[in-house]
N, C-alpha and C positions, 0 to 999 in steps of 0.2 A: 437628547435625553431619553427618548423612547428606546433607542438602540442600546443605551447603557443599561436601562432597567431590564430589558428583555435578555441581555447578555448575562446580567447578574442572576436573573431567574434561571437561565440555562445552567450556569455553573452550580447553583444551589442544588437543582435537581440532579445534575450530572454527578456531583460529589456523593449525594445520598445513594443514587443508583449504583455507583461504582463500589461503594463500601458494602451495601447490602448484597448485591449480586456477587461481588468478589468473595464475600464470606461464604456464600452458597457454593460457588465454584470450587472452593477448597475441599468441599465434601466429595467432589468427583475424582479425587486423587487416586483412588483405587480402581477406577473404571478404565476401560480401554481408551485408546487415543482418540477415536472418533467422537465418542460422547463428550470427552473433555474439550475437544476442539469446537464442537457444537455449542457447548456452554459458554466458551469464551467469545465465539462469534455472535451469540445471542446478545451478550453485553454490548458489542459494537453496534449491532442492528438497532437495538432499542435506543441507544445513545443517538444514532443518526436521526431517528424519527422524533425523538425529544427535541433535538436541535431544530428540526423543521417546524415543530409546533411552537417552541419558545421564541425562536429568532427569525423564522421565515427563511432559513437556509435549506433549500431542497436540492435535488439533483436530477439529472437526466442522462441516460446512457445511450451512446451511439456505437454500434458494432458489437453488441453482445453476442450476436450469432457467430462471431469470429473466435470465441473461446473454444479451444480444442476440447474434445471429449476426454482426452487423456491428460495426465499431469503435465504441466509446462512451467517454464521459468518466466515470471512476470517482471517486466522492467518498467518502472514508472518514475516520472518526475516528482520532485518533492518540494512542496511550498508551505505545508503546514501539517499539524497533527491530524487534520481532518482526513487526509488520504487513508490513514490506517483504519479509520472507522468505516469510510465509504467502501473500501475494497473488501471488507468483511461482509458487506451486504451482497456484493456481486459474486464473490468466490467463497463457497461454504467451507472447503477444507484447504486452508492456506497456512503456510509456515513463513513467518516474517524473519528477515535478517535484520537484527536490531542491536543496539548497544547494550551490553550486558548490565550496565549500571541501572537500567530500568527494573531489573529483578530485585533490587534492594528497596524499592518503594513498598511500604507496608500494605498488605492486602492486595492492592493492584498488581504489584510486581510478583507477589507469590502466586496469584491466580494466573498471571500472564504466562508463567512457566508451563502451565498445563496445556497451553495451545501448541506446544512443541515448536517454539521458535528456535532460531539459531542466534545465540547471544555471543557477540564478538567484542573483543577489545580493539578498537580502531587504531590504537597506538602500536599494535603489533605488526601492522603492515602485511608483509607476505604471509606470515603465519596465520593471520586472520583470513586471508584469501584462501589458503589451503583448507582451513576449517570449513569455510563455506562450501568449497567444492566437495569435500568428503561428506559432511553432514547433509548437504543439499541433495546429493545422490540418494542418500538413505531415505529422505523424506519423499522424494519423487517416486522411489520404488514402492513406498507405502501408500501411494495414491494422493499425496498432498501437492498442491502447487507451491512453488517457492517464490516469494516476492522480495525483490531487491530494489532499493532506491540507489541507483548508481552514482548520483551526485554526491552522496555521503553527508550532505547537510541541506537545510532548507534554503530556498531561493525566493525572492519576492515575486509577486504576481506578474506574470508575463515574461519572467526570466527562466532560462534553462542553462544549467551549468555543464561543465565537462563530465563525461561518463567514465567510470572505471570499466574495465572489461570483465569483471568478475561474473556478472550475470550471463553474458554471452559465453564465457569460458565454461560455466556450469552446464549451459544448454548443449555445447559441443561435447563435453565430456560425458554427459548422460544421454546424449542423442535424443533430446526432446525439443519441442518448439520453443522459440523465444517470442513472448507476446508483449509488444509495446503498448503501454497505456498512458494517455495524456490527460492531465487534469488541471483546472484552474482554481483549485480549492483555496489558494492563498488570497484570492480576490475577495473572499467572503469570511475566511478565518485567517486574518493577517498574522504573520510571524512576529510583528512588533507592536501589536495592539490586541488587548484581550477582548475587545468588543467584536461582535459578530455582525456582519452586514447581510441583510436579506437579499435573496436572489437565487438563481439556479446554477449550481456547480455543473460544469460540463465534464463528462467522463467519456473519452473516446478511445475505443479499443481497435487496434490495427489488426489486419489479417496476420496470423502467426508467421514468423520467419523460421523456415526449416534450416537446420544447420548445414546440411549438404556437405560440400567440400570447403566451404568458407572457413576462414580462421576467425577467432574470437574478435579480433580488431575490426574485421569487415562487418560482422554482425552488429557490433557495438555502434559503428558508424551509421549503419542503416537505421537502427533503432533511434539513435540520437537525432538523425535528420527528420524522421517521421514525427517524433514527439515535439521537436522544436517547431516544425511547420504547423502541427496541430495546435500547440499552445499559442502561436502567433495568430492563427485564424480565430481562436476563441477571443483573445483580447482585442483583436482588430474588428470584431463584430461580423466576420464573414461566416455564413452558414455552410460554406462549401467544405467538404471533408478533404484532408490532405491526401496526396497520392499514396498508393500502397508502398511499403518499404522496398527500396531497391528499384522502384519503377522509373 
């Protein structure tokens, strides 16, 4: 009962905050990209701290020193909507690859556009991949990290699906690092339950994988192996970090 009440309190505050700040963010439309990105990220950061206060869902980060000083392609597993909020706390200028249907949500979707995401139609297959490669290079050149969830859909707590090679392909094409990030957010924000469970979300960041002479498939396999091992250790209760990608 306590979890239900706290979850209801979170959603009430989250909805009000999203509507109010989303309306404010729309006023940033004529400003440069970086202030607009900051405004969108601020919404995410406040939402995360509200979640911690209302539901007791907090987070801890391992490997933050591995984040490159220059823009990179971030590849992360996807268990819930919480990852999008948490990664806005860690990465201040970030462009998400997301489904374009989100832009149609009143206020939220309109404001989301101002964060300069890459909105794709997943039904378009190869055309969507080409769009990510072209628009991703533009965002990396402008100083933004590009975040891709290579599984394409959410998976339950403890599970990691197959990865597409789009993220690695962008890293190879733009000659920037590929940064694997593993999270167990779905253990606290389940995909099939609206209630939030208290605890600490683990966020583990790997040393970046430099493209070198490797092809996208090789980089994808390295990232998948590292993330899968990291997630398994989180859910298994082990405090030991996974080995470096490719080790």
